[in-house]
Residue frames as qw, qx, qy, qz and C-alpha x, y, z in Angstrom:
[[0.252, 0.118, -0.455, -0.846, 31.72, 12.62, -5.46],
 [0.577, 0.155, 0.525, -0.606, 28.11, 11.88, -5.74],
 [0.165, -0.017, 0.910, 0.380, 26.99, 8.94, -7.79],
 [0.521, 0.088, -0.146, -0.837, 23.91, 9.32, -9.91],
 [0.446, 0.013, 0.872, -0.204, 21.51, 6.46, -9.14],
 [0.053, -0.104, -0.792, -0.599, 19.37, 7.07, -12.15],
 [0.099, -0.602, -0.783, 0.118, 16.18, 7.78, -10.25],
 [0.054, 0.435, 0.141, 0.888, 14.41, 10.99, -10.92],
 [0.178, -0.047, 0.534, -0.825, 12.36, 12.94, -8.43],
 [0.674, -0.001, -0.170, -0.719, 9.16, 12.00, -10.15],
 [0.747, -0.003, -0.650, -0.140, 9.85, 8.26, -9.82],
 [0.284, 0.037, -0.725, 0.626, 10.86, 8.62, -6.19],
 [0.388, -0.010, 0.273, -0.880, 7.69, 10.60, -5.41],
 [0.752, 0.036, -0.428, -0.499, 5.63, 7.93, -7.34],
 [0.576, 0.057, -0.778, 0.244, 7.22, 5.20, -5.33],
 [0.010, 0.027, -0.609, 0.792, 6.63, 7.00, -2.11],
 [0.562, -0.004, 0.059, -0.825, 3.01, 7.71, -3.04],
 [0.754, 0.021, -0.584, -0.300, 2.41, 4.06, -4.15],
 [0.455, 0.021, -0.784, 0.422, 3.91, 2.76, -0.83],
 [0.181, 0.009, 0.492, -0.852, 1.90, 5.07, 1.29],
 [0.676, 0.008, -0.218, -0.704, -1.36, 4.00, -0.60],
 [0.699, -0.010, -0.714, -0.043, -0.55, 0.28, -0.12],
 [0.263, 0.053, -0.708, 0.653, 0.39, 0.81, 3.58],
 [0.359, -0.014, 0.294, -0.886, -2.74, 2.77, 4.32],
 [0.739, 0.014, -0.389, -0.550, -4.92, 0.28, 2.47],
 [0.605, -0.026, -0.774, 0.183, -3.41, -2.64, 4.50],
 [0.063, -0.014, -0.629, 0.774, -3.81, -0.70, 7.81],
 [0.522, -0.020, 0.060, -0.851, -7.53, 0.12, 6.96],
 [0.734, 0.050, -0.591, -0.333, -8.19, -3.48, 6.03],
 [0.559, -0.039, -0.758, 0.334, -6.74, -4.80, 9.22],
 [0.112, -0.176, 0.416, -0.885, -8.32, -2.26, 11.48],
 [0.002, -0.308, -0.930, 0.201, -11.42, -3.32, 13.50],
 [0.320, 0.268, 0.035, -0.908, -14.16, -1.48, 11.77],
 [0.677, 0.421, 0.547, -0.256, -17.25, -2.28, 9.81],
 [0.574, 0.257, 0.594, 0.501, -17.14, -2.82, 6.09],
 [0.174, 0.904, 0.336, 0.197, -19.04, 0.45, 5.44],
 [0.329, -0.918, 0.093, 0.200, -16.57, 2.41, 7.54],
 [0.628, -0.292, 0.520, 0.499, -13.55, 0.83, 5.91],
 [0.478, 0.516, 0.541, 0.461, -14.89, 1.56, 2.41],
 [0.001, -0.980, -0.186, -0.071, -15.60, 5.15, 3.36],
 [0.475, -0.749, 0.309, 0.343, -12.03, 5.52, 4.69],
 [0.613, -0.019, 0.574, 0.543, -10.52, 3.96, 1.60],
 [0.335, 0.752, 0.448, 0.349, -12.63, 6.26, -0.57],
 [0.243, -0.961, -0.015, 0.132, -11.47, 9.24, 1.44],
 [0.607, -0.483, 0.450, 0.442, -7.94, 8.06, 1.18],
 [0.582, 0.309, 0.583, 0.476, -8.17, 7.57, -2.53],
 [0.124, 0.938, 0.279, 0.164, -9.70, 11.07, -3.01],
 [0.411, -0.856, 0.182, 0.255, -6.86, 12.53, -0.96],
 [0.628, -0.251, 0.539, 0.502, -4.19, 10.75, -2.96],
 [0.481, 0.559, 0.516, 0.436, -5.80, 11.77, -6.22],
 [0.005, -0.993, -0.118, 0.008, -5.94, 15.43, -5.17],
 [0.447, -0.722, 0.377, 0.369, -2.19, 15.37, -4.13],
 [0.630, 0.081, 0.597, 0.490, -1.28, 13.66, -7.38],
 [0.372, 0.790, 0.393, 0.288, -3.12, 16.27, -9.35],
 [0.205, -0.962, 0.100, 0.152, -1.27, 19.02, -7.44],
 [0.594, -0.404, 0.511, 0.473, 1.97, 17.43, -8.08],
 [0.569, 0.403, 0.571, 0.433, 1.19, 17.21, -11.81],
 [0.109, 0.960, 0.231, 0.113, 0.10, 20.82, -11.95],
 [0.369, -0.842, 0.290, 0.265, 3.39, 21.99, -10.24],
 [0.626, -0.161, 0.585, 0.490, 5.46, 19.81, -12.54],
 [0.444, 0.683, 0.462, 0.350, 3.60, 21.24, -15.56],
 [0.068, -0.993, -0.092, -0.017, 4.15, 24.71, -14.26],
 [0.528, -0.605, 0.459, 0.380, 7.94, 24.12, -13.65],
 [0.607, 0.096, 0.619, 0.489, 8.23, 22.64, -17.20],
 [0.302, 0.845, 0.376, 0.230, 6.34, 25.53, -18.84],
 [0.278, -0.931, 0.148, 0.183, 8.67, 28.00, -16.96],
 [0.599, -0.398, 0.550, 0.425, 11.73, 26.08, -17.98],
 [0.550, 0.460, 0.577, 0.391, 10.53, 25.91, -21.61],
 [0.127, 0.973, 0.187, 0.046, 9.86, 29.65, -21.62],
 [0.433, -0.780, 0.348, 0.288, 13.34, 30.31, -20.21],
 [0.632, -0.034, 0.616, 0.468, 14.87, 28.05, -22.92],
 [0.427, 0.716, 0.442, 0.330, 12.99, 29.91, -25.74],
 [0.042, -0.998, -0.004, 0.040, 13.98, 33.28, -24.41],
 [0.525, -0.571, 0.495, 0.391, 17.71, 32.14, -24.19],
 [0.629, 0.234, 0.607, 0.426, 17.51, 30.79, -27.68],
 [0.282, 0.897, 0.297, 0.168, 16.01, 33.98, -29.11],
 [0.265, -0.921, 0.180, 0.223, 18.65, 36.11, -27.33],
 [0.542, -0.397, 0.590, 0.448, 21.57, 33.94, -28.66],
 [0.577, 0.523, 0.554, 0.293, 19.93, 33.71, -32.07],
 [0.203, 0.970, 0.118, 0.059, 19.92, 37.43, -32.46],
 [0.374, -0.768, 0.428, 0.294, 23.59, 37.74, -31.20],
 [0.631, -0.073, 0.672, 0.381, 24.67, 35.10, -33.71],
 [0.463, 0.741, 0.438, 0.211, 22.64, 36.74, -36.54],
 [0.024, -0.989, 0.045, 0.141, 24.27, 40.05, -35.70],
 [0.520, -0.544, 0.575, 0.322, 27.76, 38.50, -35.69],
 [0.646, 0.303, 0.626, 0.314, 27.02, 36.78, -38.98],
 [0.360, 0.878, 0.274, 0.154, 25.89, 39.96, -40.68],
 [0.232, -0.903, 0.294, 0.210, 28.98, 41.86, -39.26],
 [0.588, -0.274, 0.664, 0.370, 31.20, 39.20, -40.63],
 [0.562, 0.535, 0.578, 0.254, 29.43, 39.20, -43.99],
 [0.123, 0.990, 0.058, -0.033, 29.76, 43.03, -44.16],
 [0.445, -0.716, 0.460, 0.279, 33.50, 42.80, -43.35],
 [0.671, 0.055, 0.659, 0.335, 33.95, 40.23, -45.99],
 [0.446, 0.773, 0.413, 0.183, 32.27, 42.36, -48.66],
 [0.030, -0.987, 0.107, 0.112, 34.27, 45.40, -47.73],
 [0.491, -0.514, 0.612, 0.345, 37.64, 43.42, -47.81],
 [0.638, 0.327, 0.636, 0.284, 36.63, 41.90, -51.08],
 [0.288, 0.931, 0.215, 0.071, 35.82, 45.40, -52.45],
 [0.270, -0.886, 0.302, 0.227, 39.05, 46.69, -51.12],
 [0.602, -0.267, 0.671, 0.341, 41.16, 43.85, -52.71],
 [0.602, 0.530, 0.553, 0.226, 39.47, 44.26, -56.06],
 [0.107, 0.993, -0.016, -0.055, 40.42, 48.01, -56.17],
 [0.458, -0.716, 0.440, 0.288, 44.04, 47.11, -55.81]]
């Protein structure tokens, strides 16, 4: 049986992203390059990470919106079923009450 570790996909992704940024930053700082080249590479890396993070956030928002819409549709469907059942029960009660009052 699988044990739930309590870590969500978002926190795992964020940890991976943070680790890759730190690793890339260290690699760039230790590489034999001029300061200008190193700063340029760090800037490019930061831009790349920013773009990937924005894509991840957009995908997460899309999934959340989709899930929310599905939940709303499910709720509306069940709400109409319950309302119909309630009305049918109410009508049956009224008919039975009427029948018993005539006896």
